[in-house]
PyMOL Python script that loads the backbone (N, CA, C, O; Angstrom):
from pymol import cmd

cmd.read_pdbstr("""\
ATOM      1  N   MET A   1      22.915  16.964 -25.559  1.00  0.00           N
ATOM      2  CA  MET A   1      22.733  15.729 -24.803  1.00  0.00           C
ATOM      3  C   MET A   1      21.819  16.020 -23.604  1.00  0.00           C
ATOM      4  O   MET A   1      22.089  16.948 -22.841  1.00  0.00           O
ATOM      5  N   PRO A   2      20.724  15.228 -23.425  1.00  0.00           N
ATOM      6  CA  PRO A   2      19.806  15.492 -22.310  1.00  0.00           C
ATOM      7  C   PRO A   2      20.447  15.181 -20.967  1.00  0.00           C
ATOM      8  O   PRO A   2      21.240  14.250 -20.831  1.00  0.00           O
ATOM      9  N   LYS A   3      20.085  15.977 -19.996  1.00  0.00           N
ATOM     10  CA  LYS A   3      20.609  15.799 -18.645  1.00  0.00           C
ATOM     11  C   LYS A   3      19.750  14.778 -17.895  1.00  0.00           C
ATOM     12  O   LYS A   3      18.564  14.611 -18.180  1.00  0.00           O
ATOM     13  N   ALA A   4      20.363  14.117 -16.953  1.00  0.00           N
ATOM     14  CA  ALA A   4      19.625  13.186 -16.095  1.00  0.00           C
ATOM     15  C   ALA A   4      18.667  13.985 -15.218  1.00  0.00           C
ATOM     16  O   ALA A   4      18.979  15.111 -14.828  1.00  0.00           O
ATOM     17  N   PRO A   5      17.499  13.411 -14.902  1.00  0.00           N
ATOM     18  CA  PRO A   5      16.556  14.144 -14.047  1.00  0.00           C
ATOM     19  C   PRO A   5      17.143  14.398 -12.671  1.00  0.00           C
ATOM     20  O   PRO A   5      17.909  13.590 -12.147  1.00  0.00           O
ATOM     21  N   LYS A   6      16.777  15.524 -12.099  1.00  0.00           N
ATOM     22  CA  LYS A   6      17.218  15.857 -10.751  1.00  0.00           C
ATOM     23  C   LYS A   6      16.492  14.974  -9.755  1.00  0.00           C
ATOM     24  O   LYS A   6      15.443  14.405 -10.056  1.00  0.00           O
ATOM     25  N   LYS A   7      17.061  14.868  -8.573  1.00  0.00           N
ATOM     26  CA  LYS A   7      16.467  14.032  -7.525  1.00  0.00           C
ATOM     27  C   LYS A   7      15.011  14.384  -7.263  1.00  0.00           C
ATOM     28  O   LYS A   7      14.190  13.489  -7.062  1.00  0.00           O
ATOM     29  N   SER A   8      14.677  15.661  -7.262  1.00  0.00           N
ATOM     30  CA  SER A   8      13.311  16.081  -6.955  1.00  0.00           C
ATOM     31  C   SER A   8      12.319  15.641  -8.025  1.00  0.00           C
ATOM     32  O   SER A   8      11.116  15.587  -7.772  1.00  0.00           O
ATOM     33  N   GLN A   9      12.818  15.325  -9.223  1.00  0.00           N
ATOM     34  CA  GLN A   9      11.939  14.905 -10.310  1.00  0.00           C
ATOM     35  C   GLN A   9      11.775  13.394 -10.363  1.00  0.00           C
ATOM     36  O   GLN A   9      10.870  12.895 -11.032  1.00  0.00           O
ATOM     37  N   GLU A  10      12.627  12.668  -9.676  1.00  0.00           N
ATOM     38  CA  GLU A  10      12.546  11.216  -9.689  1.00  0.00           C
ATOM     39  C   GLU A  10      11.449  10.750  -8.742  1.00  0.00           C
ATOM     40  O   GLU A  10      11.031  11.472  -7.836  1.00  0.00           O
ATOM     41  N   MET A  11      10.993   9.516  -8.979  1.00  0.00           N
ATOM     42  CA  MET A  11       9.949   8.952  -8.121  1.00  0.00           C
ATOM     43  C   MET A  11      10.487   8.780  -6.698  1.00  0.00           C
ATOM     44  O   MET A  11      11.568   8.225  -6.498  1.00  0.00           O
ATOM     45  N   THR A  12       9.749   9.244  -5.746  1.00  0.00           N
ATOM     46  CA  THR A  12      10.123   9.090  -4.348  1.00  0.00           C
ATOM     47  C   THR A  12       9.980   7.625  -3.958  1.00  0.00           C
ATOM     48  O   THR A  12       8.979   6.989  -4.290  1.00  0.00           O
ATOM     49  N   VAL A  13      10.960   7.092  -3.266  1.00  0.00           N
ATOM     50  CA  VAL A  13      10.918   5.683  -2.902  1.00  0.00           C
ATOM     51  C   VAL A  13      10.453   5.474  -1.467  1.00  0.00           C
ATOM     52  O   VAL A  13      10.473   4.344  -0.981  1.00  0.00           O
ATOM     53  N   ASP A  14      10.044   6.514  -0.788  1.00  0.00           N
ATOM     54  CA  ASP A  14       9.536   6.377   0.578  1.00  0.00           C
ATOM     55  C   ASP A  14       8.197   5.661   0.548  1.00  0.00           C
ATOM     56  O   ASP A  14       7.355   5.914  -0.314  1.00  0.00           O
ATOM     57  N   LYS A  15       8.019   4.759   1.509  1.00  0.00           N
ATOM     58  CA  LYS A  15       6.740   4.037   1.618  1.00  0.00           C
ATOM     59  C   LYS A  15       5.917   4.655   2.747  1.00  0.00           C
ATOM     60  O   LYS A  15       6.458   5.101   3.760  1.00  0.00           O
ATOM     61  N   VAL A  16       4.601   4.671   2.551  1.00  0.00           N
ATOM     62  CA  VAL A  16       3.684   5.218   3.548  1.00  0.00           C
ATOM     63  C   VAL A  16       2.538   4.238   3.757  1.00  0.00           C
ATOM     64  O   VAL A  16       2.271   3.383   2.912  1.00  0.00           O
ATOM     65  N   ILE A  17       1.868   4.372   4.889  1.00  0.00           N
ATOM     66  CA  ILE A  17       0.744   3.489   5.205  1.00  0.00           C
ATOM     67  C   ILE A  17      -0.487   3.948   4.419  1.00  0.00           C
ATOM     68  O   ILE A  17      -0.918   5.096   4.527  1.00  0.00           O
ATOM     69  N   ALA A  18      -1.039   3.032   3.633  1.00  0.00           N
ATOM     70  CA  ALA A  18      -2.241   3.326   2.864  1.00  0.00           C
ATOM     71  C   ALA A  18      -3.482   2.753   3.544  1.00  0.00           C
ATOM     72  O   ALA A  18      -4.589   3.259   3.357  1.00  0.00           O
ATOM     73  N   TYR A  19      -3.291   1.690   4.337  1.00  0.00           N
ATOM     74  CA  TYR A  19      -4.445   1.028   4.951  1.00  0.00           C
ATOM     75  C   TYR A  19      -3.965   0.209   6.140  1.00  0.00           C
ATOM     76  O   TYR A  19      -2.848  -0.307   6.135  1.00  0.00           O
ATOM     77  N   THR A  20      -4.798   0.094   7.143  1.00  0.00           N
ATOM     78  CA  THR A  20      -4.496  -0.708   8.330  1.00  0.00           C
ATOM     79  C   THR A  20      -5.700  -1.596   8.632  1.00  0.00           C
ATOM     80  O   THR A  20      -6.847  -1.160   8.544  1.00  0.00           O
ATOM     81  N   THR A  21      -5.422  -2.837   8.987  1.00  0.00           N
ATOM     82  CA  THR A  21      -6.474  -3.793   9.323  1.00  0.00           C
ATOM     83  C   THR A  21      -5.936  -4.754  10.375  1.00  0.00           C
ATOM     84  O   THR A  21      -4.755  -4.714  10.721  1.00  0.00           O
ATOM     85  N   ASN A  22      -6.807  -5.612  10.878  1.00  0.00           N
ATOM     86  CA  ASN A  22      -6.339  -6.676  11.766  1.00  0.00           C
ATOM     87  C   ASN A  22      -6.611  -8.048  11.152  1.00  0.00           C
ATOM     88  O   ASN A  22      -6.528  -9.071  11.830  1.00  0.00           O
ATOM     89  N   GLN A  23      -6.940  -8.054   9.849  1.00  0.00           N
ATOM     90  CA  GLN A  23      -7.229  -9.288   9.125  1.00  0.00           C
ATOM     91  C   GLN A  23      -6.218  -9.466   7.985  1.00  0.00           C
ATOM     92  O   GLN A  23      -6.207  -8.681   7.036  1.00  0.00           O
ATOM     93  N   LEU A  24      -5.372 -10.495   8.079  1.00  0.00           N
ATOM     94  CA  LEU A  24      -4.351 -10.710   7.065  1.00  0.00           C
ATOM     95  C   LEU A  24      -4.965 -10.979   5.693  1.00  0.00           C
ATOM     96  O   LEU A  24      -4.464 -10.475   4.688  1.00  0.00           O
ATOM     97  N   PHE A  25      -6.042 -11.763   5.635  1.00  0.00           N
ATOM     98  CA  PHE A  25      -6.654 -12.070   4.343  1.00  0.00           C
ATOM     99  C   PHE A  25      -7.156 -10.802   3.654  1.00  0.00           C
ATOM    100  O   PHE A  25      -7.075 -10.694   2.430  1.00  0.00           O
ATOM    101  N   GLU A  26      -7.673  -9.843   4.423  1.00  0.00           N
ATOM    102  CA  GLU A  26      -8.150  -8.583   3.851  1.00  0.00           C
ATOM    103  C   GLU A  26      -6.978  -7.790   3.270  1.00  0.00           C
ATOM    104  O   GLU A  26      -7.076  -7.242   2.172  1.00  0.00           O
ATOM    105  N   ALA A  27      -5.872  -7.732   4.011  1.00  0.00           N
ATOM    106  CA  ALA A  27      -4.679  -7.032   3.526  1.00  0.00           C
ATOM    107  C   ALA A  27      -4.168  -7.672   2.240  1.00  0.00           C
ATOM    108  O   ALA A  27      -3.770  -6.968   1.312  1.00  0.00           O
ATOM    109  N   GLU A  28      -4.178  -8.995   2.181  1.00  0.00           N
ATOM    110  CA  GLU A  28      -3.724  -9.707   0.978  1.00  0.00           C
ATOM    111  C   GLU A  28      -4.640  -9.427  -0.211  1.00  0.00           C
ATOM    112  O   GLU A  28      -4.164  -9.233  -1.330  1.00  0.00           O
ATOM    113  N   MET A  29      -5.940  -9.404   0.026  1.00  0.00           N
ATOM    114  CA  MET A  29      -6.886  -9.136  -1.067  1.00  0.00           C
ATOM    115  C   MET A  29      -6.699  -7.717  -1.604  1.00  0.00           C
ATOM    116  O   MET A  29      -6.731  -7.506  -2.816  1.00  0.00           O
ATOM    117  N   ILE A  30      -6.505  -6.754  -0.720  1.00  0.00           N
ATOM    118  CA  ILE A  30      -6.311  -5.367  -1.149  1.00  0.00           C
ATOM    119  C   ILE A  30      -4.964  -5.221  -1.850  1.00  0.00           C
ATOM    120  O   ILE A  30      -4.864  -4.508  -2.848  1.00  0.00           O
ATOM    121  N   ARG A  31      -3.937  -5.881  -1.346  1.00  0.00           N
ATOM    122  CA  ARG A  31      -2.621  -5.839  -2.005  1.00  0.00           C
ATOM    123  C   ARG A  31      -2.723  -6.358  -3.437  1.00  0.00           C
ATOM    124  O   ARG A  31      -2.153  -5.771  -4.357  1.00  0.00           O
ATOM    125  N   LYS A  32      -3.447  -7.454  -3.622  1.00  0.00           N
ATOM    126  CA  LYS A  32      -3.638  -8.026  -4.962  1.00  0.00           C
ATOM    127  C   LYS A  32      -4.438  -7.070  -5.847  1.00  0.00           C
ATOM    128  O   LYS A  32      -4.115  -6.900  -7.023  1.00  0.00           O
ATOM    129  N   TYR A  33      -5.472  -6.453  -5.296  1.00  0.00           N
ATOM    130  CA  TYR A  33      -6.301  -5.502  -6.049  1.00  0.00           C
ATOM    131  C   TYR A  33      -5.450  -4.317  -6.515  1.00  0.00           C
ATOM    132  O   TYR A  33      -5.565  -3.879  -7.660  1.00  0.00           O
ATOM    133  N   LEU A  34      -4.604  -3.806  -5.631  1.00  0.00           N
ATOM    134  CA  LEU A  34      -3.716  -2.702  -6.011  1.00  0.00           C
ATOM    135  C   LEU A  34      -2.722  -3.157  -7.075  1.00  0.00           C
ATOM    136  O   LEU A  34      -2.439  -2.419  -8.019  1.00  0.00           O
ATOM    137  N   SER A  35      -2.200  -4.354  -6.927  1.00  0.00           N
ATOM    138  CA  SER A  35      -1.265  -4.898  -7.910  1.00  0.00           C
ATOM    139  C   SER A  35      -1.921  -5.016  -9.285  1.00  0.00           C
ATOM    140  O   SER A  35      -1.288  -4.750 -10.307  1.00  0.00           O
ATOM    141  N   ASP A  36      -3.186  -5.413  -9.303  1.00  0.00           N
ATOM    142  CA  ASP A  36      -3.932  -5.504 -10.569  1.00  0.00           C
ATOM    143  C   ASP A  36      -4.072  -4.146 -11.242  1.00  0.00           C
ATOM    144  O   ASP A  36      -4.314  -4.070 -12.446  1.00  0.00           O
ATOM    145  N   HIS A  37      -3.921  -3.067 -10.465  1.00  0.00           N
ATOM    146  CA  HIS A  37      -4.012  -1.698 -10.976  1.00  0.00           C
ATOM    147  C   HIS A  37      -2.630  -1.023 -11.007  1.00  0.00           C
ATOM    148  O   HIS A  37      -2.524   0.201 -10.934  1.00  0.00           O
ATOM    149  N   GLN A  38      -1.584  -1.840 -11.115  1.00  0.00           N
ATOM    150  CA  GLN A  38      -0.202  -1.376 -11.268  1.00  0.00           C
ATOM    151  C   GLN A  38       0.324  -0.522 -10.105  1.00  0.00           C
ATOM    152  O   GLN A  38       1.104   0.407 -10.311  1.00  0.00           O
ATOM    153  N   ILE A  39      -0.109  -0.846  -8.896  1.00  0.00           N
ATOM    154  CA  ILE A  39       0.425  -0.200  -7.702  1.00  0.00           C
ATOM    155  C   ILE A  39       1.104  -1.274  -6.856  1.00  0.00           C
ATOM    156  O   ILE A  39       0.484  -2.265  -6.471  1.00  0.00           O
ATOM    157  N   THR A  40       2.370  -1.063  -6.578  1.00  0.00           N
ATOM    158  CA  THR A  40       3.118  -1.995  -5.743  1.00  0.00           C
ATOM    159  C   THR A  40       2.780  -1.721  -4.285  1.00  0.00           C
ATOM    160  O   THR A  40       2.878  -0.588  -3.812  1.00  0.00           O
ATOM    161  N   ALA A  41       2.386  -2.766  -3.586  1.00  0.00           N
ATOM    162  CA  ALA A  41       2.020  -2.632  -2.169  1.00  0.00           C
ATOM    163  C   ALA A  41       2.780  -3.680  -1.362  1.00  0.00           C
ATOM    164  O   ALA A  41       3.124  -4.749  -1.866  1.00  0.00           O
ATOM    165  N   PHE A  42       3.030  -3.353  -0.111  1.00  0.00           N
ATOM    166  CA  PHE A  42       3.771  -4.218   0.789  1.00  0.00           C
ATOM    167  C   PHE A  42       2.951  -4.414   2.059  1.00  0.00           C
ATOM    168  O   PHE A  42       2.305  -3.481   2.535  1.00  0.00           O
ATOM    169  N   ILE A  43       2.978  -5.613   2.600  1.00  0.00           N
ATOM    170  CA  ILE A  43       2.278  -5.902   3.850  1.00  0.00           C
ATOM    171  C   ILE A  43       3.298  -5.962   4.978  1.00  0.00           C
ATOM    172  O   ILE A  43       4.298  -6.674   4.896  1.00  0.00           O
ATOM    173  N   LEU A  44       3.025  -5.205   6.022  1.00  0.00           N
ATOM    174  CA  LEU A  44       3.857  -5.208   7.220  1.00  0.00           C
ATOM    175  C   LEU A  44       2.982  -5.716   8.362  1.00  0.00           C
ATOM    176  O   LEU A  44       2.111  -5.004   8.860  1.00  0.00           O
ATOM    177  N   ASN A  45       3.231  -6.957   8.764  1.00  0.00           N
ATOM    178  CA  ASN A  45       2.415  -7.605   9.784  1.00  0.00           C
ATOM    179  C   ASN A  45       2.998  -7.301  11.163  1.00  0.00           C
ATOM    180  O   ASN A  45       4.052  -7.818  11.532  1.00  0.00           O
ATOM    181  N   LYS A  46       2.298  -6.459  11.912  1.00  0.00           N
ATOM    182  CA  LYS A  46       2.721  -6.108  13.273  1.00  0.00           C
ATOM    183  C   LYS A  46       1.846  -6.806  14.317  1.00  0.00           C
ATOM    184  O   LYS A  46       1.830  -6.419  15.486  1.00  0.00           O
ATOM    185  N   MET A  47       1.126  -7.829  13.883  1.00  0.00           N
ATOM    186  CA  MET A  47       0.228  -8.536  14.785  1.00  0.00           C
ATOM    187  C   MET A  47       1.023  -9.533  15.630  1.00  0.00           C
ATOM    188  O   MET A  47       1.874 -10.259  15.115  1.00  0.00           O
ATOM    189  N   ASP A  48       0.739  -9.559  16.915  1.00  0.00           N
ATOM    190  CA  ASP A  48       1.369 -10.508  17.828  1.00  0.00           C
ATOM    191  C   ASP A  48       0.791 -11.889  17.549  1.00  0.00           C
ATOM    192  O   ASP A  48      -0.427 -12.064  17.566  1.00  0.00           O
ATOM    193  N   SER A  49       1.648 -12.867  17.296  1.00  0.00           N
ATOM    194  CA  SER A  49       1.162 -14.197  16.919  1.00  0.00           C
ATOM    195  C   SER A  49       0.579 -14.978  18.096  1.00  0.00           C
ATOM    196  O   SER A  49      -0.264 -15.852  17.894  1.00  0.00           O
ATOM    197  N   ALA A  50       1.007 -14.685  19.298  1.00  0.00           N
ATOM    198  CA  ALA A  50       0.511 -15.425  20.458  1.00  0.00           C
ATOM    199  C   ALA A  50      -0.839 -14.899  20.954  1.00  0.00           C
ATOM    200  O   ALA A  50      -1.718 -15.684  21.312  1.00  0.00           O
ATOM    201  N   TYR A  51      -1.002 -13.580  20.976  1.00  0.00           N
ATOM    202  CA  TYR A  51      -2.211 -12.995  21.562  1.00  0.00           C
ATOM    203  C   TYR A  51      -3.152 -12.370  20.534  1.00  0.00           C
ATOM    204  O   TYR A  51      -4.238 -11.906  20.884  1.00  0.00           O
ATOM    205  N   HIS A  52      -2.741 -12.357  19.281  1.00  0.00           N
ATOM    206  CA  HIS A  52      -3.567 -11.866  18.171  1.00  0.00           C
ATOM    207  C   HIS A  52      -4.075 -10.446  18.370  1.00  0.00           C
ATOM    208  O   HIS A  52      -5.260 -10.173  18.174  1.00  0.00           O
ATOM    209  N   PHE A  53      -3.194  -9.554  18.753  1.00  0.00           N
ATOM    210  CA  PHE A  53      -3.529  -8.135  18.772  1.00  0.00           C
ATOM    211  C   PHE A  53      -2.453  -7.396  17.985  1.00  0.00           C
ATOM    212  O   PHE A  53      -1.347  -7.902  17.798  1.00  0.00           O
ATOM    213  N   GLY A  54      -2.782  -6.228  17.541  1.00  0.00           N
ATOM    214  CA  GLY A  54      -1.865  -5.447  16.729  1.00  0.00           C
ATOM    215  C   GLY A  54      -2.472  -5.198  15.366  1.00  0.00           C
ATOM    216  O   GLY A  54      -3.625  -5.548  15.114  1.00  0.00           O
ATOM    217  N   ASP A  55      -1.704  -4.601  14.503  1.00  0.00           N
ATOM    218  CA  ASP A  55      -2.210  -4.218  13.189  1.00  0.00           C
ATOM    219  C   ASP A  55      -1.392  -4.821  12.069  1.00  0.00           C
ATOM    220  O   ASP A  55      -0.235  -5.204  12.242  1.00  0.00           O
ATOM    221  N   ILE A  56      -2.023  -4.892  10.933  1.00  0.00           N
ATOM    222  CA  ILE A  56      -1.365  -5.259   9.687  1.00  0.00           C
ATOM    223  C   ILE A  56      -1.455  -4.026   8.806  1.00  0.00           C
ATOM    224  O   ILE A  56      -2.547  -3.550   8.497  1.00  0.00           O
ATOM    225  N   GLU A  57      -0.302  -3.513   8.405  1.00  0.00           N
ATOM    226  CA  GLU A  57      -0.264  -2.280   7.606  1.00  0.00           C
ATOM    227  C   GLU A  57       0.012  -2.610   6.152  1.00  0.00           C
ATOM    228  O   GLU A  57       0.840  -3.462   5.833  1.00  0.00           O
ATOM    229  N   LEU A  58      -0.698  -1.917   5.284  1.00  0.00           N
ATOM    230  CA  LEU A  58      -0.478  -2.017   3.854  1.00  0.00           C
ATOM    231  C   LEU A  58       0.251  -0.752   3.420  1.00  0.00           C
ATOM    232  O   LEU A  58      -0.280   0.353   3.531  1.00  0.00           O
ATOM    233  N   LEU A  59       1.466  -0.925   2.929  1.00  0.00           N
ATOM    234  CA  LEU A  59       2.299   0.208   2.546  1.00  0.00           C
ATOM    235  C   LEU A  59       2.366   0.340   1.031  1.00  0.00           C
ATOM    236  O   LEU A  59       2.367  -0.658   0.311  1.00  0.00           O
ATOM    237  N   VAL A  60       2.422   1.569   0.559  1.00  0.00           N
ATOM    238  CA  VAL A  60       2.616   1.856  -0.862  1.00  0.00           C
ATOM    239  C   VAL A  60       3.671   2.942  -0.973  1.00  0.00           C
ATOM    240  O   VAL A  60       4.009   3.601   0.010  1.00  0.00           O
ATOM    241  N   TYR A  61       4.187   3.121  -2.180  1.00  0.00           N
ATOM    242  CA  TYR A  61       5.111   4.231  -2.395  1.00  0.00           C
ATOM    243  C   TYR A  61       4.344   5.542  -2.254  1.00  0.00           C
ATOM    244  O   TYR A  61       3.183   5.650  -2.650  1.00  0.00           O
ATOM    245  N   LYS A  62       5.013   6.519  -1.688  1.00  0.00           N
ATOM    246  CA  LYS A  62       4.405   7.819  -1.413  1.00  0.00           C
ATOM    247  C   LYS A  62       3.717   8.409  -2.646  1.00  0.00           C
ATOM    248  O   LYS A  62       2.643   9.001  -2.533  1.00  0.00           O
ATOM    249  N   ASP A  63       4.322   8.251  -3.806  1.00  0.00           N
ATOM    250  CA  ASP A  63       3.760   8.806  -5.040  1.00  0.00           C
ATOM    251  C   ASP A  63       2.464   8.115  -5.470  1.00  0.00           C
ATOM    252  O   ASP A  63       1.716   8.662  -6.280  1.00  0.00           O
ATOM    253  N   ASP A  64       2.189   6.920  -4.940  1.00  0.00           N
ATOM    254  CA  ASP A  64       0.983   6.164  -5.294  1.00  0.00           C
ATOM    255  C   ASP A  64      -0.129   6.288  -4.256  1.00  0.00           C
ATOM    256  O   ASP A  64      -1.208   5.724  -4.442  1.00  0.00           O
ATOM    257  N   LEU A  65       0.114   7.013  -3.174  1.00  0.00           N
ATOM    258  CA  LEU A  65      -0.808   7.017  -2.041  1.00  0.00           C
ATOM    259  C   LEU A  65      -2.220   7.468  -2.401  1.00  0.00           C
ATOM    260  O   LEU A  65      -3.181   6.791  -2.035  1.00  0.00           O
ATOM    261  N   ILE A  66      -2.374   8.569  -3.092  1.00  0.00           N
ATOM    262  CA  ILE A  66      -3.713   9.091  -3.400  1.00  0.00           C
ATOM    263  C   ILE A  66      -4.485   8.100  -4.256  1.00  0.00           C
ATOM    264  O   ILE A  66      -5.650   7.811  -3.986  1.00  0.00           O
ATOM    265  N   ARG A  67      -3.834   7.584  -5.284  1.00  0.00           N
ATOM    266  CA  ARG A  67      -4.501   6.615  -6.166  1.00  0.00           C
ATOM    267  C   ARG A  67      -4.827   5.318  -5.399  1.00  0.00           C
ATOM    268  O   ARG A  67      -5.888   4.728  -5.599  1.00  0.00           O
ATOM    269  N   ALA A  68      -3.921   4.888  -4.537  1.00  0.00           N
ATOM    270  CA  ALA A  68      -4.143   3.675  -3.755  1.00  0.00           C
ATOM    271  C   ALA A  68      -5.346   3.836  -2.822  1.00  0.00           C
ATOM    272  O   ALA A  68      -6.167   2.926  -2.712  1.00  0.00           O
ATOM    273  N   LYS A  69      -5.456   4.976  -2.159  1.00  0.00           N
ATOM    274  CA  LYS A  69      -6.592   5.204  -1.248  1.00  0.00           C
ATOM    275  C   LYS A  69      -7.913   5.207  -2.011  1.00  0.00           C
ATOM    276  O   LYS A  69      -8.918   4.703  -1.512  1.00  0.00           O
ATOM    277  N   LYS A  70      -7.917   5.773  -3.219  1.00  0.00           N
ATOM    278  CA  LYS A  70      -9.130   5.761  -4.034  1.00  0.00           C
ATOM    279  C   LYS A  70      -9.499   4.327  -4.416  1.00  0.00           C
ATOM    280  O   LYS A  70     -10.662   3.933  -4.337  1.00  0.00           O
ATOM    281  N   LEU A  71      -8.497   3.556  -4.830  1.00  0.00           N
ATOM    282  CA  LEU A  71      -8.747   2.165  -5.205  1.00  0.00           C
ATOM    283  C   LEU A  71      -9.208   1.337  -4.006  1.00  0.00           C
ATOM    284  O   LEU A  71     -10.069   0.470  -4.155  1.00  0.00           O
ATOM    285  N   ILE A  72      -8.654   1.587  -2.832  1.00  0.00           N
ATOM    286  CA  ILE A  72      -9.079   0.868  -1.619  1.00  0.00           C
ATOM    287  C   ILE A  72     -10.538   1.194  -1.325  1.00  0.00           C
ATOM    288  O   ILE A  72     -11.310   0.309  -0.953  1.00  0.00           O
ATOM    289  N   GLY A  73     -10.921   2.458  -1.489  1.00  0.00           N
ATOM    290  CA  GLY A  73     -12.330   2.844  -1.322  1.00  0.00           C
ATOM    291  C   GLY A  73     -13.215   2.117  -2.323  1.00  0.00           C
ATOM    292  O   GLY A  73     -14.292   1.639  -1.965  1.00  0.00           O
ATOM    293  N   ASP A  74     -12.775   2.028  -3.569  1.00  0.00           N
ATOM    294  CA  ASP A  74     -13.530   1.310  -4.593  1.00  0.00           C
ATOM    295  C   ASP A  74     -13.631  -0.174  -4.238  1.00  0.00           C
ATOM    296  O   ASP A  74     -14.674  -0.799  -4.433  1.00  0.00           O
ATOM    297  N   PHE A  75     -12.542  -0.726  -3.717  1.00  0.00           N
ATOM    298  CA  PHE A  75     -12.528  -2.140  -3.314  1.00  0.00           C
ATOM    299  C   PHE A  75     -13.611  -2.401  -2.270  1.00  0.00           C
ATOM    300  O   PHE A  75     -14.345  -3.384  -2.371  1.00  0.00           O
ATOM    301  N   HIS A  76     -13.712  -1.527  -1.270  1.00  0.00           N
ATOM    302  CA  HIS A  76     -14.700  -1.723  -0.208  1.00  0.00           C
ATOM    303  C   HIS A  76     -16.127  -1.503  -0.704  1.00  0.00           C
ATOM    304  O   HIS A  76     -17.054  -2.132  -0.191  1.00  0.00           O
ATOM    305  N   LYS A  77     -16.324  -0.633  -1.679  1.00  0.00           N
ATOM    306  CA  LYS A  77     -17.657  -0.433  -2.247  1.00  0.00           C
ATOM    307  C   LYS A  77     -18.134  -1.677  -2.980  1.00  0.00           C
ATOM    308  O   LYS A  77     -19.328  -1.975  -2.998  1.00  0.00           O
ATOM    309  N   ASN A  78     -17.195  -2.404  -3.585  1.00  0.00           N
ATOM    310  CA  ASN A  78     -17.533  -3.588  -4.398  1.00  0.00           C
ATOM    311  C   ASN A  78     -17.600  -4.867  -3.589  1.00  0.00           C
ATOM    312  O   ASN A  78     -17.884  -5.927  -4.147  1.00  0.00           O
ATOM    313  N   GLU A  79     -17.349  -4.803  -2.300  1.00  0.00           N
ATOM    314  CA  GLU A  79     -17.406  -6.023  -1.458  1.00  0.00           C
ATOM    315  C   GLU A  79     -18.796  -6.538  -1.326  1.00  0.00           C
ATOM    316  O   GLU A  79     -19.019  -7.548  -0.658  1.00  0.00           O
TER     317      GLU A  79
END
""", "prot")
cmd.dss("prot")
cmd.show_as("cartoon", "prot")
cmd.util.cbc("prot")
cmd.orient("prot")
């Protein structure tokens, strides 16, 4: 009977910052682009609504970070 995978072999569920911007529409477009390439991304809006300063962070799972950064680079090349 096969054993269940050990914790170290399972996908890490920690999220990391893949991209930062101050434009919500840009974060949404990149999130959709990553989703189209089977990468789950999350938007964390840290922008102050009254004074419009701060950042919008695009988070991905740690295991997807390298691929996500490559895709984000490709996204900007195709703009």
